C-alpha positions as CSV (number, residue, x, y, z in Angstrom):
1,M,104.9,87.8,59.4
2,A,107.7,85.3,60.0
3,Q,109.7,88.0,61.7
4,A,106.8,88.7,64.1
5,Q,106.6,85.0,65.0
6,G,110.4,85.0,65.6
7,F,110.1,88.0,67.9
8,G,107.2,86.4,69.8
9,R,109.1,83.3,70.4
10,R,112.3,85.1,71.5
11,Y,110.1,87.2,73.8
12,L,108.3,84.2,75.2
13,K,111.6,82.3,75.7
14,A,113.2,85.3,77.5
15,F,110.1,85.6,79.7
16,C,110.2,82.0,80.7
17,K,113.9,82.1,81.5
18,G,113.5,85.3,83.7
19,F,110.4,83.7,85.3
20,F,112.1,80.5,86.3
21,V,115.0,82.4,87.7
22,A,113.1,85.1,89.5
23,V,110.4,82.9,91.2
24,P,112.9,80.7,93.2
25,V,115.2,83.7,94.0
26,T,112.2,85.6,95.3
27,V,110.8,82.7,97.4
28,T,114.2,82.0,98.9
29,F,114.6,85.6,99.8
30,L,111.2,85.9,101.4
31,D,111.8,82.6,103.4
32,R,115.4,83.1,104.4
33,V,116.2,86.9,104.6
34,A,113.1,89.1,105.1
35,C,109.5,89.5,104.2
36,V,106.8,92.2,104.6
37,A,103.8,91.8,106.9
38,R,100.9,93.8,108.0
39,V,100.1,94.5,111.6
40,E,96.4,94.9,112.4
41,G,94.5,95.2,115.7
42,A,95.2,96.6,119.1
43,S,97.7,94.0,120.4
44,M,100.8,96.1,119.6
45,Q,99.5,99.5,120.5
46,P,101.0,102.2,121.0
47,S,104.2,101.0,119.4
48,L,102.5,99.6,116.2
49,N,99.2,100.6,114.9
50,P,98.5,103.5,117.1
51,G,95.4,104.6,115.3
52,G,93.2,101.7,116.4
53,R,91.5,99.0,114.3
54,Q,90.8,101.3,111.4
55,T,94.6,101.5,110.3
56,S,97.3,98.9,109.9
57,D,101.1,99.2,109.9
58,V,103.4,97.5,107.5
59,V,106.6,96.0,109.0
60,L,109.7,94.2,107.7
61,L,110.2,90.8,109.3
62,N,113.9,90.0,109.6
63,H,114.4,86.2,109.2
64,W,118.2,86.5,109.0
65,S,118.5,87.7,112.7
66,I,116.4,84.8,113.9
67,R,118.4,82.2,112.0
68,N,121.6,83.6,113.6
69,Y,120.2,83.9,117.0
70,D,120.7,87.6,117.1
71,V,117.6,88.5,119.2
72,Q,118.0,91.1,121.9
73,R,115.9,92.5,124.6
74,G,113.4,94.9,123.2
75,D,113.1,93.3,119.8
76,I,109.6,92.6,118.5
77,V,109.2,88.9,117.6
78,S,106.5,87.7,115.4
79,L,105.0,84.2,115.5
80,V,103.1,82.8,112.4
81,V,100.3,80.4,113.1
82,T,99.8,77.9,110.3
83,P,96.5,76.0,109.8
84,S,98.2,72.7,110.8
85,M,98.7,74.0,114.3
86,Y,94.9,74.2,114.7
87,L,94.6,70.5,113.7
88,G,96.9,69.3,116.5
89,A,99.7,68.3,114.1
90,S,103.1,67.8,115.8
91,F,106.2,69.1,114.4
């Protein structure tokens, strides 16, 4: 019984260490390098979402190129609208 409690504590301790390392690394990666987004609707047809409103495409948004000003003619640029933009908040 004591061995089972020791194993449970070690497992919990290892899980917490991994969690507190993995979450900040993942959030930083998604914010600074790249993230995955879904494209819905007819606004990008026929390049993206050629099937109409019933289907959606999944794209990889490259944050790294934007931060380095490496945008060229022909690139698709995505804008994210936050709720604060609707409230008239200034940046």
